[in-house]
N, C-alpha and C positions, 0 to 999 in steps of 0.2 A: 742767187735767190734760192730759198729752201723749197723744195718740193711741196711741203704742206701749204704754202702760199699759192701754189699754182694749180695743184691737182682739183680735179672735179669730186666734189665730196658726196654727190648724188649717185652713187654706184649702183648700177643695175648687176644684182648677182643672183645666183640660183645654186641650190644645194647640188651635189655631186649625184644624187640619185634621180635628179630631174632628167626628163627625156630631151633629146635634142628638139623635138618638135615644140616642147615647151619654151625652149631657148630662143627659137627662131620666131615664135609669136610674140615673145618678150623682147627682142630686137626690133621687131615691126612696130610694137605697141610704144616702146620708149625712144625708137628712132636712134639706136645705137649700132656700132657695128661689131660689138664683142660683149660678152658676158663673163664676168668673174666668177669661176667656179668655187665654191667655199664648203667647208665642213664646218658645222656648227660646234660651238663650245658654249659652256656656261656663261662666260663673260664677253663673247663675241663670236665673229665668224673668222675663220682662218682660210686665205686663199691657197687653193691647192692646184688650181689651172686655170685656164683661160680658153674660151671659145670663140672663134670670129665667124663672121657671114661668110667668109672666104672657106673656112673649114667645113662648114655646112654644105656650101655648093659644090666643092671639090670632092671632099671625101664622104658625103652621106649622098647627096642628090645624085652626083655624076655616077656613083657606083650603084644607084638605085637600091639604097638600103633604106627599109622602113624607119623613118625617122620617130615612130612610136615606140620602137623596141630598142633603141640604143640611148644608153644613158649619157649623160654628160661625163661622167667618170670614164666611160669607155672611148669617148671622142675628142676629150680635151687635150690641150697641151700641157701636160703635167709639170709641176714645179716650175711657174713661170718666174721669168726674171721679175723681181719686186724691188720697189724702192721704199726707203725708210721716209716717213715725212720730215725728218731734219736733214736728209742729203741735199747736198746742193745740186742745182740743176745741170752744170756742165759735165758733173760726174756721170749723173744718171744719163744724160744725152750719150755720153761716150759708152757707157755699158748697153744702151738700147742700139746704138750703132754697131757695137760689136756682136750682138746677138741677132741683130736684122728684125727688131720687132718695133712695132708702131704703138702698142698699148701695153701698160703694165699695171698691176695693183700696187696701191700704196698702202703701206703697213705702219702702225704705230711701234712703240719700242717693244711690245709684246707679241709682235707679229700679226697682229689682228688687222682685219681690213678697215680702212678709213677712207679710202678714195681711189680714184683710178687717174692716171696720167697718159694722155696721148701726145704724139708729136704735134698735134695741132696747138696744144696747151704751151709746149716749148717754143713754137715758132711765134707765137703772140709775144712772149716775154723776150725772146732775141730780137724780135723786130723791133721792139720798143727800145730795147738797149742800143741797137743800131741807129735808130733815130736820134737818140740822145747823143751819139757819137758824131753824126752828121751836123747836128745842130752846134755842137762844139766847134767843129771845125769852121762852119759858117761864121761863128761869133768872131773867131779868132779873124778870119779874114775881114770881115766888117770893121773890126778894131784897127787892123793894119792899114786899111784903105782910108780911115780917118784922120791917121797919124799925119801931122805936117811933114813935108819932104825937107831934107836936110841939104840941099844943094844949093 
């Protein structure tokens, strides 16, 4: 299945010049664990980074850095792994596993932000596929049990 059908199109994003305090407040308000960091263009926003709640806790709060003075541009993970909306989910899962990331921005053919994909989204799709395989095996068994014995 293509990523465009799986990803969440309601993206919580913030400009690269926003403070990490603003990002933390957005995470709380929208109940998300990450913010896609963008730079605006005339035709849309281009993802340039990502920051997670873990980044805020480990890199800012634990180091006692003033969150009002640090911009997302200074705290984000730059050049995040991104998926195109027409990528296949198994390829994207492999790339996410290889990089060890749980959330990535989804972009259109022009590299503009259109969604966000989380491991949870992939788990839903894969579990549905697995349920389909289980149903197939069960159907095969049920059909075999109903066949007359040839002895």
